[in-house]
N, C-alpha and C positions, 0 to 999 in steps of 0.2 A: 239921096244915100238912106233916105227910110225904106227904098222900095229895095236898093241891093241887101239889105237887113231881112224884110220880108221874105225877099226870094231864097236867102240861104238857110233859114229856117223852114222853107217848104223842101227843099232839097235835103235836108238833114232828116225830116220826118218821110219823107218818101225813103229815104236810103236805110232807116231805120224800121220802116214797113217791110221793105223787102227783105230783108235778113232777118226778121220773125217769121216770116212767111216761108223762107226757105229753111229756117231750122224746124219750125214746126212740119216739115216732109220728111225729119230725117227719123231714123232709129233714135230710141229712146235714151239707148246705151251711148251712140252716139253724141246726144245733146248731153248728157249727163257727163260726158270728158270735154268736152268744151267748156259746161258750166264750173267741172273742178279746176279749170285753167283761167275762171278768171270773166269769164263771158256774160256778160250782162243780161242778154237778149237769153241766153240760153238757159241763166239762171232763173229766171219770167216763167220759158217754158217747162223747167224743173218743178216751178211750185205748183202752176197751173196742172201738171202731171200727178203730182202726190195729192192736191187738192179734191181731182177728179177720178180718181184710179186709170189714170190713161195708162198701158204698160207696165204698173206699179201700183201694190197694195196703197189705198188711199192711207195719208196719215198725215195729218192735218198739223202736228209739229214741224215735220221736215217742210210741207208746203210754205209754213211760213219763215223756216229758216231761207231757203231759196229766193221768199219774196225778199225778206230783208237784206242778203246778201244783195241783190238786185238793185232794192233802191238805194242803196249805202252806194251805187254807183253812179245813181241818178236817174235810173232808167223808169220814166214816171209811170207805165204802165204797171210797173210792180208800188208804184207810189199808193195807197187807198187804205 
């Protein structure tokens, strides 16, 4: 039973990592659309975009807002 739980956690981690990698290869405007619709991985990437100035002007306030939206949906990457 414990092994099954560990396998499930690993599988979810792989899926989320894959999803984030696919999103990071998209245009910022497309990721923004997904983020607006509530996608937590897209919200996290928008936080990174505003934090680092990737295809948008650096804006730490907007970055924080996107990270908080993502974290509110239990995205561990956004919880720091």
